[in-house]
C-alpha positions, 0 to 999 in steps of 0.5 A: 930413506930407511933400510926398509925403504931401500929394500922395498925399492929393490924387491918391488919390481919382482912378482910376489912368488919370485922373491922372499926376503927377511931381514933382522937387526939383532932380534928385531925384524926390520923387513919382511917381504913374502917371507912365508912363501914356499920355495924349492929349498935347493941347498938351504935344506942343508941347514935343517940337516945340520941342525938335526944331526948336531941336536944329537950331540954326536962325536964329531971325530967319529968316522963316517963310511963313504961306502954305503951312499952313492956318489952324486954330482953337483956342488962339492969335492967328495965326488972328485975323491973316489978313493976315500973310504971314510972321513970324520963327521966334522969334515963331512959337516964342514964340506956340506956347509962350506962347499955345499957338498951334495954327497956329504949332505946325503951321507948325513941324511943316511946317518940320521934318516930323512924322517928324523930331519922332518921330525926335528922340523916338526918338533921345533915348529918349522911348518913349511920346511921339508926334506923330501928327497936326497940331494941330486935325486933327479928321479924324485924331482920328476915325481914332484918330490922336492925339498922346500923352505921359506925365507922366514924359516931359513932365517930362523934355521941360520940363527938357531944353528949359529946360536945353538952350535957355535962351531958352525960359525967357522964352517959358515965363515969359510963358505966358498960361495960368496957371490950373492949377499956378500959379493959387494964387500967380499974382495974389499978391505972391510971389518964386516964378517959374513957367515952364509949358506947359498942354494941354487937350482934351475931358476932358483937362487938363495942366500942366507947370511949373518953380517956382523960388525962389532956388537951389531948383527944383521941376519938376512934370508933372500930366496928367489925363484922363477926369475928367467934372467939370472943376472937380475937374481944375482944382482938383487942378492948383491944389492941387498948385501951391499945395503946391509953393509952400508948400514953397518958401516954407518952405524959403527 
């Protein structure tokens, strides 16, 4: 069976609105499953936030004041360091991508504005992805405002971020949340490199990743929502990542 056939077997048991998957080998899309379905973005929206600020070619050593943005909970470490008053922009971006720091993300949104992120998305033909609220803004969620994206557009964002701004490879390569797509290979001796960014929320689990070995790359965006047994969603991520790794190892 081909990789596409194997992936089809994995996603077939799920409803159309539960799973979105896009897989490419190099520049060629090899599998597309409801990749245009709109999902809550969770922390995948941080890919759009990152591209927006980096498109301005800022001084990455410039200080970012922590005073003007309220501390928020959820993922991240900045909330545990209330005595900090400022950090270099590079550190803020690293925390936003490597430990999915929500406070760091809000600092960047404050710096560029929510409208600027959406304008960048519009200008670059991202029709579904939208930043509609700050991270951890529960009041906005209660009003029906949520950040959204698709597997296809998350896949595009990851590829653009890595290509246009190579410094992000180190930040994504230091990703601390690796229990989804890279899970099956992360603790074993393997030559495969994985750069990834996860997202999660109530009944939401996402991961977008680049698997690389030698000159071969596979880019994967797997978004899930509404799967009440979370173990099934996590297992799906692990199985998809394992299939990609097996193909890479076989080809090389």
